N, C-alpha and C positions, 0 to 999 in steps of 0.2 A: 164299275166299267172299265174295261181293259184299254190297253194302249191301242189296240186295233179299233175300238170303238169311238175314238176321240174324233169329233167332227173335223172336216177338211179346214175350216176356217179358224181352228184354235190357234191361239197365239203361241209362238215357241217360247220355251224357258230361256231367259238370258243367262249366257255363261258368266259366271262371277268374275272371270278374268278376261279382261279386254285386252287384245292385242294393241300395242302401240307402235307407231313408226319409229324406225331406227333413230331419227333425227330428235326424237322426243326423250329419249334415254340420256340421262346425264352419267356418261361414262368418263371416268378419270384415266387419263393416259399417264405413262411414265414421265412424259415431259411436264405434265401439270403437277404431278407429285414433286418433281424436282424444282419447279418454279415456286411452289408453297413451302418448300423446306427452308429453314433458316440458315443463313449463310454460315459457313464454318468460322470458328472463332479466328482472329488474327494470330498468325504465327508469332510466337515470343522468341526474341532474339536477345542473347545476353549482352549485345552491344547497346541495347535501349536501357539497361539497367543503370541506376544511378553511378557517376563516376566515369573513369576512363580505363581501358586496359592497357597495361604495360609488361614488357617482358623483362624479367629478373634473372640475372645469371647467377648460377650456384656451383659448387664443387659437384662434378659428376658423381653419382652414386649416393648423393646426400640430399636429394630433392625431398623425399618425405620427411626427414628430419627438419629441413629448413621451412618446409609447409607448417609442420606443427609447431615449431619454434616461433616463426612469424605470427601465427594465429595466437599463440599463448601471449606474445608481447602486445599484440593489438589489444587483447582483453585486459591485460594487466596495466596497460598505460591508458586505458579508457578512449581507444581510437577507433572504436567501432562505427563511429559516425564519418570516419575518413578512409579507413582501411576496410572494404566490405568483403572481399573474397579473393581466396587463394587457390589457384588450379594447376594441377599438374596434367597436361593434355596427354591424353592416352588414346591408343588406337589397337583394334584387333588385328592380329598378325597370325598367319598360319605358318606354323614351323613344321620341317620334316626332320624327325630324329629317330634314327634307327630303323628307317623305312616306314615310320608311323607318322600319321598327319594329326595335328592338334592345334586348337585355336587358343592363343594365349593373349593377354593384356600387356602391352609393352608402352614405354614412355615414347611420345612421338618426338620430343627434342630433348634428349638426355642433357642435363645440366642447366635446364631452363625452367621456370615457372611463370605462370600469367597471374598478375596481380590486378585486381579492380579497385580503384581508390580515387579520391580527389586529392591530387598530388599537391602539396604545399611544403613548406620547411619542416613542418611537424611530422607528416606522414612519410615523407622522404627520409627523415631521420629514423623513424622506427623500422622502416623497411631496409634502409642501407646498412644499418648497424645490427642486423639480425645474424647471428652466428652463421657462417656458411655462405652468405650473400656476398657476392664479389662486385656487384654493380648492377645497374640498368643497362638495357640496350638502347643506344641512340648515339648520335654524333657528339663527340667530345663528352661533356658532363650533363648534357640536356637530354633526359629521358624523352623518348619518342612514343605517343600512344599509337595503338594499332588501329588500322581502319576497320570499317564494318566488315569487308570481305575477309580480312586476315582473321578477325575474331570469330566469324561464323564457320571459317574453314578450320581454324584450330581447334574449335570446341564442337566441330561436326554438327552443326545445325543443317538439317536438310533443306534442300531449295523449295521454292514454292511449288505445291503440287506433289511433292515427293515425301510428305510426311509419314506415309505407310510404307515406303519403299526401304527394305532392309540394306544396310551398308556392308557391301561385300568385304570380307576381311582382306587385308593386305597379305600377299604372300611372300614369304621369305625362305630361302633355303640354304643349306651349308654347301652348295655346290657353285662351281664357276666354269666358265668355257675354257676348254682345253684340259679340263680335269679327268683323270683316269677313273672309271667307276666299273662296277660289275652289275649286270642285269640279274634281277632276283625273280621275275616271273616270266610267263609265256614261253614261246618256242626257243627264244634266245637266253634262258636262264642259265647263269653261271658263265655268259660269255663276258669277257672283258671288252670295254669300249672307250671312247673318248666323247665328252660333251662337246657338240658343236654348236649348239643354241639352247637358250633357256627362255621359255615363254611363261612369265609370271602370271599373266592374266588368265591363261588357260591351265596353268599349273602342269605344264609338260616340258619335256627336254627332248632335244633331238641327239641321239648318241649314234656315233659312227662305230659299228660292230665290224669286226674282221671276220668275214665269211669267205672261206675258200681263197684266202689270200688278197681279198678285195674288201675295201672299206665300204659298208652299206649302211645308210642312214636309216635308223629306227626311232619312231616317235614313241615316248614312253611317259608315264606319269612320275611325279616326284617320288612316289612310294615304290616304284618299280626299280630302282636302282639304289646302290650303296657305294660308299667310297671304298677305294681299294686301299 
């Protein structure tokens, strides 16, 4: 019997897939996923490590040697349970040399180190008598521990919610206001000028260029000028 010969009262074949109302579908939204996601781990702060942080003064240029000597003395005198960590705070700095930009690591505070320790007579003796150490920072002879904000600033701990944000290198240049320079690029290449402003954040300078007997301000990048 063909399809055309089916009786009028024949029951229709059920569709195996039944349509469901929209409110019957369990659809996960982005908000649902965020709610179910585990909370991020708490931010670790060096301030919360055992001991307190102190600033130790040393001869400028000898910070690395003082750090190594202090760590060696700590081990040799079995003071690891009182002197925990020695750090030379560093920062990324953008330098302009010969018209070229480069990022280098530089000491944040030349002549100073941070020491995390349980300070008592014994640990004080180990630190204070390390060759190259000239003393602790603090009023009189009493070392002053750093605050949480100071520790996290000096050790460059990101603020809450900024763990993934890259830290912008600090810019430094060998230029200063009123310095005579020469333009290297653009329509004013080879023109002499005088620096009127320096913008470290934007890494630009405003140079007064003598054009037709008049000083005209021109904004340039650090690598667009050189010293005369």
